[in-house]
N, CA, C and O atoms as a Tripos MOL2 file, in Angstrom:
@<TRIPOS>MOLECULE
protein
  252   251    63     0     0
PROTEIN
NO_CHARGES

@<TRIPOS>ATOM
      1 N          36.5230    6.3470  -23.6380 N.3       1 UNK1
      2 CA         35.6140    7.3190  -24.2110 C.3       1 UNK1
      3 C          35.1000    8.2320  -23.1070 C.2       1 UNK1
      4 O          34.5940    7.7620  -22.0880 O.2       1 UNK1
      5 N          35.2260    9.4730  -23.3010 N.am      2 UNK2
      6 CA         34.8170   10.4320  -22.2870 C.3       2 UNK2
      7 C          33.4420   11.0000  -22.6440 C.2       2 UNK2
      8 O          33.1850   11.3780  -23.7880 O.2       2 UNK2
      9 N          32.5660   11.0510  -21.6390 N.am      3 UNK3
     10 CA         31.2300   11.5870  -21.8780 C.3       3 UNK3
     11 C          31.2640   13.1060  -21.8170 C.2       3 UNK3
     12 O          31.9900   13.6990  -21.0190 O.2       3 UNK3
     13 N          30.4920   13.6990  -22.6480 N.am      4 UNK4
     14 CA         30.4140   15.1510  -22.6340 C.3       4 UNK4
     15 C          29.4040   15.6010  -21.5850 C.2       4 UNK4
     16 O          28.5760   14.8130  -21.1280 O.2       4 UNK4
     17 N          29.4770   16.8620  -21.2120 N.am      5 UNK5
     18 CA         28.5790   17.4160  -20.1930 C.3       5 UNK5
     19 C          27.1200   17.2810  -20.6150 C.2       5 UNK5
     20 O          26.2590   17.0150  -19.7760 O.2       5 UNK5
     21 N          26.8320   17.4580  -21.8900 N.am      6 UNK6
     22 CA         25.4520   17.3240  -22.3730 C.3       6 UNK6
     23 C          24.9350   15.9000  -22.1970 C.2       6 UNK6
     24 O          23.7820   15.6860  -21.8250 O.2       6 UNK6
     25 N          25.8070   14.9310  -22.4690 N.am      7 UNK7
     26 CA         25.4230   13.5350  -22.2870 C.3       7 UNK7
     27 C          25.1220   13.2470  -20.8220 C.2       7 UNK7
     28 O          24.1230   12.6040  -20.5010 O.2       7 UNK7
     29 N          25.9770   13.7190  -19.9520 N.am      8 UNK8
     30 CA         25.7630   13.4930  -18.5240 C.3       8 UNK8
     31 C          24.4700   14.1430  -18.0520 C.2       8 UNK8
     32 O          23.7300   13.5560  -17.2630 O.2       8 UNK8
     33 N          24.1980   15.3350  -18.5250 N.am      9 UNK9
     34 CA         22.9590   16.0340  -18.1500 C.3       9 UNK9
     35 C          21.7370   15.2720  -18.6540 C.2       9 UNK9
     36 O          20.7320   15.1650  -17.9510 O.2       9 UNK9
     37 N          21.8240   14.7520  -19.8560 N.am     10 UNK10
     38 CA         20.7300   13.9670  -20.4250 C.3      10 UNK10
     39 C          20.4340   12.7390  -19.5560 C.2      10 UNK10
     40 O          19.2830   12.4890  -19.2010 O.2      10 UNK10
     41 N          21.4610   11.9900  -19.2230 N.am     11 UNK11
     42 CA         21.2650   10.7910  -18.4100 C.3      11 UNK11
     43 C          20.8030   11.1320  -16.9960 C.2      11 UNK11
     44 O          20.0280   10.3820  -16.4020 O.2      11 UNK11
     45 N          21.2660   12.2460  -16.4570 N.am     12 UNK12
     46 CA         20.8130   12.6730  -15.1380 C.3      12 UNK12
     47 C          19.3180   12.9810  -15.1670 C.2      12 UNK12
     48 O          18.5740   12.5690  -14.2770 O.2      12 UNK12
     49 N          18.8800   13.7180  -16.2080 N.am     13 UNK13
     50 CA         17.4550   14.0500  -16.3320 C.3      13 UNK13
     51 C          16.6060   12.7950  -16.4870 C.2      13 UNK13
     52 O          15.5460   12.6710  -15.8730 O.2      13 UNK13
     53 N          17.0770   11.8710  -17.3100 N.am     14 UNK14
     54 CA         16.3330   10.6130  -17.5070 C.3      14 UNK14
     55 C          16.2090    9.8370  -16.2040 C.2      14 UNK14
     56 O          15.1410    9.3010  -15.9070 O.2      14 UNK14
     57 N          17.2720    9.7700  -15.4280 N.am     15 UNK15
     58 CA         17.2520    9.0620  -14.1570 C.3      15 UNK15
     59 C          16.2930    9.7250  -13.1790 C.2      15 UNK15
     60 O          15.5230    9.0440  -12.5020 O.2      15 UNK15
     61 N          16.3380   11.0400  -13.1040 N.am     16 UNK16
     62 CA         15.4350   11.7650  -12.2060 C.3      16 UNK16
     63 C          13.9830   11.5270  -12.6080 C.2      16 UNK16
     64 O          13.1370   11.2930  -11.7450 O.2      16 UNK16
     65 N          13.6810   11.5840  -13.9040 N.am     17 UNK17
     66 CA         12.3130   11.3420  -14.3720 C.3      17 UNK17
     67 C          11.8530    9.9330  -14.0260 C.2      17 UNK17
     68 O          10.7180    9.7370  -13.5920 O.2      17 UNK17
     69 N          12.7230    8.9620  -14.2150 N.am     18 UNK18
     70 CA         12.3700    7.5700  -13.9110 C.3      18 UNK18
     71 C          12.1190    7.3850  -12.4160 C.2      18 UNK18
     72 O          11.1790    6.6950  -12.0210 O.2      18 UNK18
     73 N          12.9490    7.9940  -11.5990 N.am     19 UNK19
     74 CA         12.7510    7.8980  -10.1510 C.3      19 UNK19
     75 C          11.4470    8.5600   -9.7240 C.2      19 UNK19
     76 O          10.7460    8.0420   -8.8550 O.2      19 UNK19
     77 N          11.1170    9.6960  -10.3220 N.am     20 UNK20
     78 CA          9.8590   10.3670   -9.9940 C.3      20 UNK20
     79 C           8.6650    9.5080  -10.3840 C.2      20 UNK20
     80 O           7.7050    9.4010   -9.6210 O.2      20 UNK20
     81 N           8.7130    8.8930  -11.5680 N.am     21 UNK21
     82 CA          7.6160    8.0070  -11.9900 C.3      21 UNK21
     83 C           7.4940    6.8190  -11.0490 C.2      21 UNK21
     84 O           6.3870    6.4300  -10.6770 O.2      21 UNK21
     85 N           8.6100    6.2500  -10.6680 N.am     22 UNK22
     86 CA          8.6050    5.1070   -9.7660 C.3      22 UNK22
     87 C           8.0080    5.4880   -8.4190 C.2      22 UNK22
     88 O           7.2110    4.7380   -7.8560 O.2      22 UNK22
     89 N           8.3910    6.6460   -7.9040 N.am     23 UNK23
     90 CA          7.8800    7.0990   -6.6140 C.3      23 UNK23
     91 C           6.3800    7.3480   -6.6900 C.2      23 UNK23
     92 O           5.6500    6.9830   -5.7680 O.2      23 UNK23
     93 N           5.9060    7.9630   -7.7730 N.am     24 UNK24
     94 CA          4.4750    8.2140   -7.9470 C.3      24 UNK24
     95 C           3.6990    6.9050   -7.9950 C.2      24 UNK24
     96 O           2.6350    6.7940   -7.3850 O.2      24 UNK24
     97 N           4.2200    5.9140   -8.7110 N.am     25 UNK25
     98 CA          3.5490    4.6190   -8.8040 C.3      25 UNK25
     99 C           3.5040    3.9430   -7.4420 C.2      25 UNK25
    100 O           2.4850    3.3590   -7.0760 O.2      25 UNK25
    101 N           4.5950    4.0150   -6.6880 N.am     26 UNK26
    102 CA          4.6370    3.4040   -5.3610 C.3      26 UNK26
    103 C           3.6270    4.0740   -4.4350 C.2      26 UNK26
    104 O           2.9500    3.3940   -3.6640 O.2      26 UNK26
    105 N           3.5220    5.3820   -4.5040 N.am     27 UNK27
    106 CA          2.5650    6.1130   -3.6780 C.3      27 UNK27
    107 C           1.1360    5.7290   -4.0370 C.2      27 UNK27
    108 O           0.2910    5.5700   -3.1560 O.2      27 UNK27
    109 N           0.8670    5.5800   -5.3270 N.am     28 UNK28
    110 CA         -0.4780    5.2120   -5.7710 C.3      28 UNK28
    111 C          -0.8390    3.8060   -5.2870 C.2      28 UNK28
    112 O          -1.9720    3.5680   -4.8680 O.2      28 UNK28
    113 N           0.1050    2.8860   -5.3420 N.am     29 UNK29
    114 CA         -0.1380    1.5240   -4.8480 C.3      29 UNK29
    115 C          -0.4360    1.5590   -3.3510 C.2      29 UNK29
    116 O          -1.3520    0.8780   -2.8900 O.2      29 UNK29
    117 N           0.3210    2.3390   -2.5940 N.am     30 UNK30
    118 CA          0.0930    2.4410   -1.1510 C.3      30 UNK30
    119 C          -1.2810    3.0320   -0.8620 C.2      30 UNK30
    120 O          -1.9810    2.5530    0.0310 O.2      30 UNK30
    121 N          -1.6780    4.0620   -1.6000 N.am     31 UNK31
    122 CA         -2.9990    4.6700   -1.3880 C.3      31 UNK31
    123 C          -4.1090    3.6880   -1.7200 C.2      31 UNK31
    124 O          -5.0960    3.5970   -0.9890 O.2      31 UNK31
    125 N          -3.9590    2.9530   -2.8120 N.am     32 UNK32
    126 CA         -4.9730    1.9770   -3.2060 C.3      32 UNK32
    127 C          -5.0800    0.8630   -2.1730 C.2      32 UNK32
    128 O          -6.1850    0.4560   -1.8150 O.2      32 UNK32
    129 N          -3.9550    0.3700   -1.6960 N.am     33 UNK33
    130 CA         -3.9660   -0.6880   -0.6820 C.3      33 UNK33
    131 C          -4.6210   -0.1920    0.6020 C.2      33 UNK33
    132 O          -5.4170   -0.9110    1.2050 O.2      33 UNK33
    133 N          -4.3030    1.0080    1.0190 N.am     34 UNK34
    134 CA         -4.8870    1.5660    2.2380 C.3      34 UNK34
    135 C          -6.3990    1.7120    2.0810 C.2      34 UNK34
    136 O          -7.1580    1.3580    2.9830 O.2      34 UNK34
    137 N          -6.8330    2.2320    0.9410 N.am     35 UNK35
    138 CA         -8.2600    2.4260    0.6890 C.3      35 UNK35
    139 C          -8.9930    1.0800    0.6720 C.2      35 UNK35
    140 O         -10.0830    0.9600    1.2310 O.2      35 UNK35
    141 N          -8.3990    0.0710    0.0320 N.am     36 UNK36
    142 CA         -9.0210   -1.2490   -0.0420 C.3      36 UNK36
    143 C          -9.1210   -1.8850    1.3390 C.2      36 UNK36
    144 O         -10.1560   -2.4510    1.6890 O.2      36 UNK36
    145 N          -8.0560   -1.7940    2.1200 N.am     37 UNK37
    146 CA         -8.1020   -2.3500    3.4700 C.3      37 UNK37
    147 C          -9.1380   -1.6410    4.3260 C.2      37 UNK37
    148 O          -9.8250   -2.2850    5.1190 O.2      37 UNK37
    149 N          -9.2640   -0.3320    4.1810 N.am     38 UNK38
    150 CA        -10.2690    0.4130    4.9410 C.3      38 UNK38
    151 C         -11.6740   -0.0370    4.5490 C.2      38 UNK38
    152 O         -12.5380   -0.1880    5.4140 O.2      38 UNK38
    153 N         -11.9110   -0.2510    3.2560 N.am     39 UNK39
    154 CA        -13.2200   -0.7260    2.8030 C.3      39 UNK39
    155 C         -13.5150   -2.1140    3.3520 C.2      39 UNK39
    156 O         -14.6300   -2.3790    3.8030 O.2      39 UNK39
    157 N         -12.5340   -2.9950    3.3180 N.am     40 UNK40
    158 CA        -12.7230   -4.3440    3.8560 C.3      40 UNK40
    159 C         -12.9920   -4.3050    5.3530 C.2      40 UNK40
    160 O         -13.8310   -5.0560    5.8520 O.2      40 UNK40
    161 N         -12.2940   -3.4450    6.0680 N.am     41 UNK41
    162 CA        -12.4830   -3.3230    7.5090 C.3      41 UNK41
    163 C         -13.8880   -2.8180    7.8170 C.2      41 UNK41
    164 O         -14.5610   -3.3430    8.7040 O.2      41 UNK41
    165 N         -14.3330   -1.7920    7.0790 N.am     42 UNK42
    166 CA        -15.6900   -1.2740    7.3000 C.3      42 UNK42
    167 C         -16.7280   -2.3390    6.9880 C.2      42 UNK42
    168 O         -17.7100   -2.4730    7.7180 O.2      42 UNK42
    169 N         -16.5280   -3.0970    5.9200 N.am     43 UNK43
    170 CA        -17.4630   -4.1680    5.5740 C.3      43 UNK43
    171 C         -17.4660   -5.2320    6.6620 C.2      43 UNK43
    172 O         -18.5180   -5.7740    7.0000 O.2      43 UNK43
    173 N         -16.3140   -5.5270    7.2000 N.am     44 UNK44
    174 CA        -16.2120   -6.5460    8.2510 C.3      44 UNK44
    175 C         -16.9250   -6.0910    9.5200 C.2      44 UNK44
    176 O         -17.5360   -6.9050   10.2120 O.2      44 UNK44
    177 N         -16.8540   -4.7960    9.8300 N.am     45 UNK45
    178 CA        -17.5460   -4.2810   11.0130 C.3      45 UNK45
    179 C         -19.0560   -4.3890   10.8700 C.2      45 UNK45
    180 O         -19.7620   -4.5200   11.8700 O.2      45 UNK45
    181 N         -19.5580   -4.3370    9.6530 N.am     46 UNK46
    182 CA        -21.0000   -4.3760    9.4250 C.3      46 UNK46
    183 C         -21.5690   -5.7880    9.3840 C.2      46 UNK46
    184 O         -22.7870   -5.9540    9.4650 O.2      46 UNK46
    185 N         -20.7370   -6.7970    9.2610 N.am     47 UNK47
    186 CA        -21.2690   -8.1610    9.1990 C.3      47 UNK47
    187 C         -21.2870   -8.7700   10.6000 C.2      47 UNK47
    188 O         -20.4140   -8.4770   11.4170 O.2      47 UNK47
    189 N         -22.2670   -9.6060   10.8750 N.am     48 UNK48
    190 CA        -22.3480  -10.2100   12.2110 C.3      48 UNK48
    191 C         -21.2020  -11.1910   12.4500 C.2      48 UNK48
    192 O         -20.6970  -11.8210   11.5200 O.2      48 UNK48
    193 N         -20.8150  -11.3020   13.6830 N.am     49 UNK49
    194 CA        -19.7430  -12.2350   14.0370 C.3      49 UNK49
    195 C         -20.2490  -13.6670   13.9040 C.2      49 UNK49
    196 O         -21.4230  -13.9270   14.1660 O.2      49 UNK49
    197 N         -19.3930  -14.5960   13.5060 N.am     50 UNK50
    198 CA        -19.8140  -16.0010   13.4180 C.3      50 UNK50
    199 C         -20.2150  -16.5290   14.7920 C.2      50 UNK50
    200 O         -19.6950  -16.0860   15.8170 O.2      50 UNK50
    201 N         -21.1340  -17.4710   14.7990 N.am     51 UNK51
    202 CA        -21.6310  -18.0250   16.0570 C.3      51 UNK51
    203 C         -20.5020  -18.6450   16.8630 C.2      51 UNK51
    204 O         -20.4440  -18.4790   18.0820 O.2      51 UNK51
    205 N         -19.6150  -19.3500   16.2010 N.am     52 UNK52
    206 CA        -18.5000  -19.9750   16.8980 C.3      52 UNK52
    207 C         -17.6140  -18.9480   17.5780 C.2      52 UNK52
    208 O         -17.0700  -19.2050   18.6520 O.2      52 UNK52
    209 N         -17.4700  -17.8030   16.9650 N.am     53 UNK53
    210 CA        -16.6370  -16.7450   17.5450 C.3      53 UNK53
    211 C         -17.2680  -16.2230   18.8300 C.2      53 UNK53
    212 O         -16.5740  -16.0110   19.8230 O.2      53 UNK53
    213 N         -18.5830  -16.0170   18.8130 N.am     54 UNK54
    214 CA        -19.2710  -15.5390   20.0200 C.3      54 UNK54
    215 C         -19.1430  -16.5560   21.1430 C.2      54 UNK54
    216 O         -18.8850  -16.2030   22.2940 O.2      54 UNK54
    217 N         -19.3250  -17.8090   20.7950 N.am     55 UNK55
    218 CA        -19.2250  -18.8530   21.8140 C.3      55 UNK55
    219 C         -17.8050  -18.9180   22.3580 C.2      55 UNK55
    220 O         -17.6120  -19.0670   23.5640 O.2      55 UNK55
    221 N         -16.8190  -18.8100   21.4940 N.am     56 UNK56
    222 CA        -15.4330  -18.8540   21.9310 C.3      56 UNK56
    223 C         -15.1300  -17.6440   22.8110 C.2      56 UNK56
    224 O         -14.4410  -17.7780   23.8220 O.2      56 UNK56
    225 N         -15.6290  -16.4720   22.4460 N.am     57 UNK57
    226 CA        -15.3940  -15.2740   23.2440 C.3      57 UNK57
    227 C         -15.9970  -15.4210   24.6320 C.2      57 UNK57
    228 O         -15.4020  -14.9940   25.6220 O.2      57 UNK57
    229 N         -17.1660  -16.0190   24.7050 N.am     58 UNK58
    230 CA        -17.8120  -16.2170   26.0050 C.3      58 UNK58
    231 C         -16.9730  -17.1540   26.8640 C.2      58 UNK58
    232 O         -16.8300  -16.9330   28.0670 O.2      58 UNK58
    233 N         -16.4180  -18.1960   26.2560 N.am     59 UNK59
    234 CA        -15.5760  -19.1210   27.0200 C.3      59 UNK59
    235 C         -14.3120  -18.4350   27.5000 C.2      59 UNK59
    236 O         -13.8760  -18.6640   28.6280 O.2      59 UNK59
    237 N         -13.7200  -17.6010   26.6670 N.am     60 UNK60
    238 CA        -12.4930  -16.9030   27.0470 C.3      60 UNK60
    239 C         -12.7780  -15.9460   28.1970 C.2      60 UNK60
    240 O         -11.9910  -15.8590   29.1390 O.2      60 UNK60
    241 N         -13.8970  -15.2290   28.1290 N.am     61 UNK61
    242 CA        -14.2400  -14.3020   29.2130 C.3      61 UNK61
    243 C         -14.5300  -15.0490   30.5100 C.2      61 UNK61
    244 O         -14.2190  -14.5520   31.5930 O.2      61 UNK61
    245 N         -15.1220  -16.2360   30.4090 N.am     62 UNK62
    246 CA        -15.4610  -17.0050   31.6090 C.3      62 UNK62
    247 C         -14.2070  -17.5760   32.2680 C.2      62 UNK62
    248 O         -14.1940  -17.7990   33.4790 O.2      62 UNK62
    249 N         -13.1810  -17.8080   31.5040 N.am     63 UNK63
    250 CA        -11.9710  -18.4370   32.0480 C.3      63 UNK63
    251 C         -11.1590  -17.5040   32.8950 C.2      63 UNK63
    252 O         -10.1150  -17.8950   33.4180 O.2      63 UNK63
@<TRIPOS>BOND
     1     1     2 1
     2     2     3 1
     3     3     4 2
     4     3     5 am
     5     5     6 1
     6     6     7 1
     7     7     8 2
     8     7     9 am
     9     9    10 1
    10    10    11 1
    11    11    12 2
    12    11    13 am
    13    13    14 1
    14    14    15 1
    15    15    16 2
    16    15    17 am
    17    17    18 1
    18    18    19 1
    19    19    20 2
    20    19    21 am
    21    21    22 1
    22    22    23 1
    23    23    24 2
    24    23    25 am
    25    25    26 1
    26    26    27 1
    27    27    28 2
    28    27    29 am
    29    29    30 1
    30    30    31 1
    31    31    32 2
    32    31    33 am
    33    33    34 1
    34    34    35 1
    35    35    36 2
    36    35    37 am
    37    37    38 1
    38    38    39 1
    39    39    40 2
    40    39    41 am
    41    41    42 1
    42    42    43 1
    43    43    44 2
    44    43    45 am
    45    45    46 1
    46    46    47 1
    47    47    48 2
    48    47    49 am
    49    49    50 1
    50    50    51 1
    51    51    52 2
    52    51    53 am
    53    53    54 1
    54    54    55 1
    55    55    56 2
    56    55    57 am
    57    57    58 1
    58    58    59 1
    59    59    60 2
    60    59    61 am
    61    61    62 1
    62    62    63 1
    63    63    64 2
    64    63    65 am
    65    65    66 1
    66    66    67 1
    67    67    68 2
    68    67    69 am
    69    69    70 1
    70    70    71 1
    71    71    72 2
    72    71    73 am
    73    73    74 1
    74    74    75 1
    75    75    76 2
    76    75    77 am
    77    77    78 1
    78    78    79 1
    79    79    80 2
    80    79    81 am
    81    81    82 1
    82    82    83 1
    83    83    84 2
    84    83    85 am
    85    85    86 1
    86    86    87 1
    87    87    88 2
    88    87    89 am
    89    89    90 1
    90    90    91 1
    91    91    92 2
    92    91    93 am
    93    93    94 1
    94    94    95 1
    95    95    96 2
    96    95    97 am
    97    97    98 1
    98    98    99 1
    99    99   100 2
   100    99   101 am
   101   101   102 1
   102   102   103 1
   103   103   104 2
   104   103   105 am
   105   105   106 1
   106   106   107 1
   107   107   108 2
   108   107   109 am
   109   109   110 1
   110   110   111 1
   111   111   112 2
   112   111   113 am
   113   113   114 1
   114   114   115 1
   115   115   116 2
   116   115   117 am
   117   117   118 1
   118   118   119 1
   119   119   120 2
   120   119   121 am
   121   121   122 1
   122   122   123 1
   123   123   124 2
   124   123   125 am
   125   125   126 1
   126   126   127 1
   127   127   128 2
   128   127   129 am
   129   129   130 1
   130   130   131 1
   131   131   132 2
   132   131   133 am
   133   133   134 1
   134   134   135 1
   135   135   136 2
   136   135   137 am
   137   137   138 1
   138   138   139 1
   139   139   140 2
   140   139   141 am
   141   141   142 1
   142   142   143 1
   143   143   144 2
   144   143   145 am
   145   145   146 1
   146   146   147 1
   147   147   148 2
   148   147   149 am
   149   149   150 1
   150   150   151 1
   151   151   152 2
   152   151   153 am
   153   153   154 1
   154   154   155 1
   155   155   156 2
   156   155   157 am
   157   157   158 1
   158   158   159 1
   159   159   160 2
   160   159   161 am
   161   161   162 1
   162   162   163 1
   163   163   164 2
   164   163   165 am
   165   165   166 1
   166   166   167 1
   167   167   168 2
   168   167   169 am
   169   169   170 1
   170   170   171 1
   171   171   172 2
   172   171   173 am
   173   173   174 1
   174   174   175 1
   175   175   176 2
   176   175   177 am
   177   177   178 1
   178   178   179 1
   179   179   180 2
   180   179   181 am
   181   181   182 1
   182   182   183 1
   183   183   184 2
   184   183   185 am
   185   185   186 1
   186   186   187 1
   187   187   188 2
   188   187   189 am
   189   189   190 1
   190   190   191 1
   191   191   192 2
   192   191   193 am
   193   193   194 1
   194   194   195 1
   195   195   196 2
   196   195   197 am
   197   197   198 1
   198   198   199 1
   199   199   200 2
   200   199   201 am
   201   201   202 1
   202   202   203 1
   203   203   204 2
   204   203   205 am
   205   205   206 1
   206   206   207 1
   207   207   208 2
   208   207   209 am
   209   209   210 1
   210   210   211 1
   211   211   212 2
   212   211   213 am
   213   213   214 1
   214   214   215 1
   215   215   216 2
   216   215   217 am
   217   217   218 1
   218   218   219 1
   219   219   220 2
   220   219   221 am
   221   221   222 1
   222   222   223 1
   223   223   224 2
   224   223   225 am
   225   225   226 1
   226   226   227 1
   227   227   228 2
   228   227   229 am
   229   229   230 1
   230   230   231 1
   231   231   232 2
   232   231   233 am
   233   233   234 1
   234   234   235 1
   235   235   236 2
   236   235   237 am
   237   237   238 1
   238   238   239 1
   239   239   240 2
   240   239   241 am
   241   241   242 1
   242   242   243 1
   243   243   244 2
   244   243   245 am
   245   245   246 1
   246   246   247 1
   247   247   248 2
   248   247   249 am
   249   249   250 1
   250   250   251 1
   251   251   252 2
@<TRIPOS>SUBSTRUCTURE
     1 UNK1         2 RESIDUE 1 A UNK
     2 UNK2         6 RESIDUE 1 A UNK
     3 UNK3        10 RESIDUE 1 A UNK
     4 UNK4        14 RESIDUE 1 A UNK
     5 UNK5        18 RESIDUE 1 A UNK
     6 UNK6        22 RESIDUE 1 A UNK
     7 UNK7        26 RESIDUE 1 A UNK
     8 UNK8        30 RESIDUE 1 A UNK
     9 UNK9        34 RESIDUE 1 A UNK
    10 UNK10       38 RESIDUE 1 A UNK
    11 UNK11       42 RESIDUE 1 A UNK
    12 UNK12       46 RESIDUE 1 A UNK
    13 UNK13       50 RESIDUE 1 A UNK
    14 UNK14       54 RESIDUE 1 A UNK
    15 UNK15       58 RESIDUE 1 A UNK
    16 UNK16       62 RESIDUE 1 A UNK
    17 UNK17       66 RESIDUE 1 A UNK
    18 UNK18       70 RESIDUE 1 A UNK
    19 UNK19       74 RESIDUE 1 A UNK
    20 UNK20       78 RESIDUE 1 A UNK
    21 UNK21       82 RESIDUE 1 A UNK
    22 UNK22       86 RESIDUE 1 A UNK
    23 UNK23       90 RESIDUE 1 A UNK
    24 UNK24       94 RESIDUE 1 A UNK
    25 UNK25       98 RESIDUE 1 A UNK
    26 UNK26      102 RESIDUE 1 A UNK
    27 UNK27      106 RESIDUE 1 A UNK
    28 UNK28      110 RESIDUE 1 A UNK
    29 UNK29      114 RESIDUE 1 A UNK
    30 UNK30      118 RESIDUE 1 A UNK
    31 UNK31      122 RESIDUE 1 A UNK
    32 UNK32      126 RESIDUE 1 A UNK
    33 UNK33      130 RESIDUE 1 A UNK
    34 UNK34      134 RESIDUE 1 A UNK
    35 UNK35      138 RESIDUE 1 A UNK
    36 UNK36      142 RESIDUE 1 A UNK
    37 UNK37      146 RESIDUE 1 A UNK
    38 UNK38      150 RESIDUE 1 A UNK
    39 UNK39      154 RESIDUE 1 A UNK
    40 UNK40      158 RESIDUE 1 A UNK
    41 UNK41      162 RESIDUE 1 A UNK
    42 UNK42      166 RESIDUE 1 A UNK
    43 UNK43      170 RESIDUE 1 A UNK
    44 UNK44      174 RESIDUE 1 A UNK
    45 UNK45      178 RESIDUE 1 A UNK
    46 UNK46      182 RESIDUE 1 A UNK
    47 UNK47      186 RESIDUE 1 A UNK
    48 UNK48      190 RESIDUE 1 A UNK
    49 UNK49      194 RESIDUE 1 A UNK
    50 UNK50      198 RESIDUE 1 A UNK
    51 UNK51      202 RESIDUE 1 A UNK
    52 UNK52      206 RESIDUE 1 A UNK
    53 UNK53      210 RESIDUE 1 A UNK
    54 UNK54      214 RESIDUE 1 A UNK
    55 UNK55      218 RESIDUE 1 A UNK
    56 UNK56      222 RESIDUE 1 A UNK
    57 UNK57      226 RESIDUE 1 A UNK
    58 UNK58      230 RESIDUE 1 A UNK
    59 UNK59      234 RESIDUE 1 A UNK
    60 UNK60      238 RESIDUE 1 A UNK
    61 UNK61      242 RESIDUE 1 A UNK
    62 UNK62      246 RESIDUE 1 A UNK
    63 UNK63      250 RESIDUE 1 A UNK
């Protein structure tokens, strides 16, 4: 069975649309992940370091 030019054009358009949607979704996931990590990092900078961490850092610097 031979496909007609119209059929091929239809499937080409559908494939291009699907790829564009997939790319947009992937970009949105990357932006959301980046934004979430940035928020977590900023929150982490604002919280005090655990006491054990300070003590460990002092030991490492002394060594």
